C-alpha positions in Angstrom: -9.5 20.3 13.4 -9.3 21.8 9.8 -9.4 19.7 7.0 -5.8 20.7 6.5 -4.6 19.8 10.0 -6.5 16.3 9.7 -4.5 15.9 6.5 -1.2 16.5 8.1 -2.0 14.3 10.8 -2.8 11.6 8.4 0.4 12.4 6.3 2.1 11.9 9.5 0.4 8.5 10.4 1.3 7.0 6.6 4.5 8.2 7.1 5.1 6.3 10.4 3.5 3.2 9.0 6.0 3.2 6.2 8.6 3.1 8.5 7.3 0.2 10.3 7.0 -1.7 7.1 10.8 -1.1 6.7 11.1 -3.8 9.7 9.7 -6.4 7.3 6.2 -7.3 9.0 4.5 -10.4 7.9 1.3 -10.1 5.7 -0.6 -11.3 8.8 1.0 -8.7 10.9 0.0 -5.9 8.4 -3.7 -7.2 8.6 -3.7 -6.9 12.2 -2.0 -3.4 12.5 -4.5 -2.0 10.0 -7.5 -3.1 11.9 -6.2 -2.5 15.5 -3.9 0.8 14.9 -4.8 2.7 11.6 -8.5 2.0 10.5 -10.1 1.2 14.0 -11.1 4.8 14.5 -13.6 3.8 11.5 -14.6 0.6 13.2 -12.6 -1.7 11.2 -12.7 -5.6 12.4 -11.3 -7.5 9.8 -8.6 -7.4 6.9 -7.2 -9.7 4.4 -4.4 -9.4 1.9 -5.0 -11.7 -1.6 -2.5 -11.9 -3.8 -3.4 -13.1 -7.6 -0.8 -15.8 -9.4 0.4 -16.2 -12.8 -1.9 -18.9 -13.3 -5.0 -17.0 -11.8 -4.8 -18.8 -8.8 -5.7 -16.7 -5.8 -3.5 -17.2 -2.5 -4.5 -15.4 0.8 -1.3 -14.3 2.3 -2.7 -12.3 5.4 -5.7 -12.0 7.6 -7.1 -10.9 10.7 -10.2 -11.1 12.2 -12.1 -13.5 9.7 -13.5 -16.7 11.3 -12.8 -18.9 8.4 -8.9 -18.9 8.6 -8.1 -18.5 4.8 -4.5 -17.2 5.6 -1.7 -19.2 3.6 -4.6 -21.0 1.3 -4.5 -21.1 -2.7 -7.6 -21.3 -4.8 -7.6 -22.3 -8.3 -8.8 -19.5 -10.9 -12.1 -21.3 -11.3 -12.8 -21.8 -7.8 -12.3 -18.4 -6.5 -14.1 -16.7 -9.7 -17.3 -19.1 -8.7 -17.8 -17.5 -5.5 -20.7 -15.4 -4.9 -20.1 -12.9 -2.3 -19.4 -9.1 -2.0 -15.9 -9.5 -2.3 -16.0 -11.6 -5.5 -18.5 -9.2 -6.9 -15.9 -6.4 -6.9 -13.1 -8.6 -8.0 -15.1 -9.7 -10.8 -16.4 -6.4 -11.8 -20.1 -7.4 -11.0 -19.8 -4.5 -8.8 -18.4 -1.8 -10.1 -17.7 0.1 -6.6 -15.2 -0.5 -4.0 -18.0 -0.7 -1.3 -20.1 -3.9 -0.9 -24.2 -3.1 -0.9 -24.6 -2.9 3.1 -21.3 -0.4 3.2 -19.5 -2.6 5.7 -16.7 -3.8 3.6 -14.2 -1.7 1.0 -12.1 -4.0 -1.3 -9.3 -2.4 -3.3 -7.6 -4.1 -6.2 -4.1 -3.6 -5.7 -2.7 -4.6 -9.0 -3.9 -1.1 -10.2 -2.4 0.8 -7.3 1.2 -1.1 -7.1 3.3 -3.5 -8.4 1.5 -6.8 -6.5 -1.2 -8.5 -8.3 -4.2 -8.5 -5.8 -6.5 -7.1 -3.2 -7.0 -5.6 0.5 -10.2 -6.1 1.7 -11.7 -4.5 4.9 -14.7 -5.0 7.0 -16.2 -2.9 9.2 -18.2 -3.7 12.3 -21.2 -1.2 11.2 -21.9 0.3 7.9 -19.9 3.6 6.9 -21.7 6.9 6.5 -18.9 8.9 5.1 -17.3 6.2 2.3 -15.5 8.7 0.6 -13.2 9.7 3.5 -12.6 6.3 4.3 -12.0 5.2 0.9 -9.4 7.8 0.7 -7.4 6.8 4.0 -7.9 3.3 3.0 -6.2 3.7 -0.4 -3.6 5.7 1.5 -2.6 2.5 3.1 -3.1 0.1 0.6 -0.5 2.2 -1.8 2.5 1.3 0.4 1.1 -1.8 1.4 0.9 -3.0 -2.1 4.7 -1.6 -2.9 5.9 -3.3 0.2 4.3 -6.9 -0.4 5.5 -6.9 -4.1 9.2 -6.3 -2.5 8.7 -9.2 0.2 10.3 -11.9 -1.7 13.6 -9.6 -2.7 13.6 -8.2 1.0 14.0 -11.8 2.5 17.1 -12.6 -0.1 18.7 -9.3 0.8 21.2 -11.2 3.0 22.2 -13.4 -0.1 22.0 -10.9 -2.4 23.7 -8.3 -0.3 21.4 -5.1 -1.5 22.8 -1.9 0.4 22.5 1.5 -0.4 26.1 1.3 -0.7 25.4 -0.6 -4.4 23.6 3.1 -5.6 24.1 6.7 -4.8 21.5 6.5 -2.3 23.6 7.7 0.6 23.9 10.7 -1.3 20.3 11.8 -1.4 19.7 15.2 0.5 16.8 15.7 3.0 14.7 17.4 0.3 14.9 14.3 -2.1 14.1 11.7 0.9 11.2 13.7 1.5 10.3 13.9 -2.3 10.9 9.8 -2.2 8.8 9.4 1.0 5.9 11.3 -1.2 6.5 8.8 -4.2 5.9 5.8 -2.0 2.8 7.3 -0.6 1.8 7.9 -4.3 1.7 11.5 -4.5 1.7 13.7 -7.4 4.1 16.5 -8.3 1.7 18.9 -7.8 0.9 17.5 -4.5 4.7 17.4 -3.5 5.1 20.7 -4.6 2.0 22.0 -2.4 3.2 20.1 0.9 6.9 20.8 0.6 6.5 24.3 -0.5 8.7 23.9 -3.7 7.5 24.7 -7.5 6.6 21.6 -9.5 9.8 22.2 -11.8 11.8 21.7 -8.6 10.0 18.8 -7.9 10.8 17.4 -10.9 14.6 18.4 -11.5 14.8 16.7 -7.8 12.9 13.8 -9.2 15.4 13.2 -11.8 18.2 13.2 -9.6 16.4 10.7 -7.4 16.4 8.5 -10.3 20.1 8.8 -11.2 20.9 8.4 -7.6 18.9 5.0 -7.2 19.7 3.5 -11.0 16.2 3.6 -11.8 13.8 5.2 -14.4 10.6 5.7 -13.0 8.4 6.5 -9.9 7.4 3.0 -9.5 11.1 1.7 -9.4 12.3 4.5 -7.4 9.5 3.7 -4.5 10.5 0.1 -5.0 14.0 0.6 -4.2 13.5 3.1 -1.2 11.7 0.4 0.6 14.3 -2.6 -0.2 17.0 -0.5 1.0 14.8 1.2 3.9 15.4 4.4 3.0 12.1 6.2 4.5 
């Protein structure tokens, strides 16, 4: 399979994953799906999602495969910052890379990738040889996961706040605009969208402004959030 074909296949898988997120899975269900369905080809065996709180405490909001069972537990800032293991080394900057030294664990600080403040940890059953490839794939899943989790509270309150696409001009979005919006959720740049969809960069920019107007937002992050909230993609 060519590199381009692999990229297209991966993007199709990411779109399916984003569609699945619209059914509002729990964090535990997300980690399970990442391990068993999306990253199993690389030998993934465990995944964990952590959220950094305003008081610097850390809450493990979801996990799959870990024997210590920390899902739902919260640790103070002083406590988790004193930990001495691979994940803590990456989170605290003692290890400047995303990978543990044995190349069996990758960690993304999702606070730099989306709205949620936290981390995604994935462990593998054997050392990863092509770390660059796996890192790209994990990041492709980390971005929409981060955006989804940042909205989880709002999503649970949709029935009371009555957030619907009728509250905005979302129902007027064209097929082209929805494709661009999907790319925004995936973290793609205007140049990447132009190449993938076959339009000029100026066309992408023009359509992006129309999307902002329809959704009553001012930037890509807000557009991506609202797309997930309203289950537009």
